[in-house]
C-alpha positions, -999 to +999 in steps of 0.1 A: -626+055+185-598+030+180-564+029+197-535+014+179-518-016+196-482-005+191-458-008+220-429+015+219-395-003+214-381+009+247-410-008+266-410-042+249-384-057+273-403-044+303-435-060+289-418-094+283-405-094+319-439-085+333-455-113+312-428-137+324-436-127+360-473-131+356-468-166+340-445-176+369-470-165+394-497-185+376-476-217+375-467-212+412-503-209+421-513-239+401-486-261+417-495-248+452-532-256+448-525-289+431-501-301+458-525-289+485-554-309+471-532-340+466-520-337+502-556-334+515-566-364+494-537-385+507-544-375+543-581-384+539-572-418+524-549-425+554-576-413+579-601-437+562-578-466+565-572-457+602-609-455+608-615-488+589-589-506+610-603-492+643-639-503+634-633-540+625-665-560+628-676-596+622-688-586+588-652-581+577-646-618+582-679-631+569-683-649+536-715-659+518-720-690+496-749-708+482-760-743+495-780-770+478-810-788+491-789-819+497-765-799+518-793-784+539-809-818+545-775-833+555-772-804+581-807-809+595-802-847+598-767-846+614-765-813+634-799-797+640-811-803+675-849-798+677-847-794+715-822-766+714-839-732+723-817-714+698-831-712+663-814-730+634-799-698+621-788-686+656 
């Protein structure tokens, strides 16, 4: 059985208004969800920065660079004290 898809002329305006209302609700929901997610993301970014500032450690100010054999020999000859109980890396 098939039903014809003909809308009576007196109900076309009513259908258009209902379609417009449904579309407006859809756009409103999209914007609400989008802005909610963006707010949560921004809030979490700020909380991470706050946490990062509160947990500063020596590693935040440490740098690493390579040294040559000549540099190491110069260090051991000039600055390394064999009688010091602290190791050479300590």
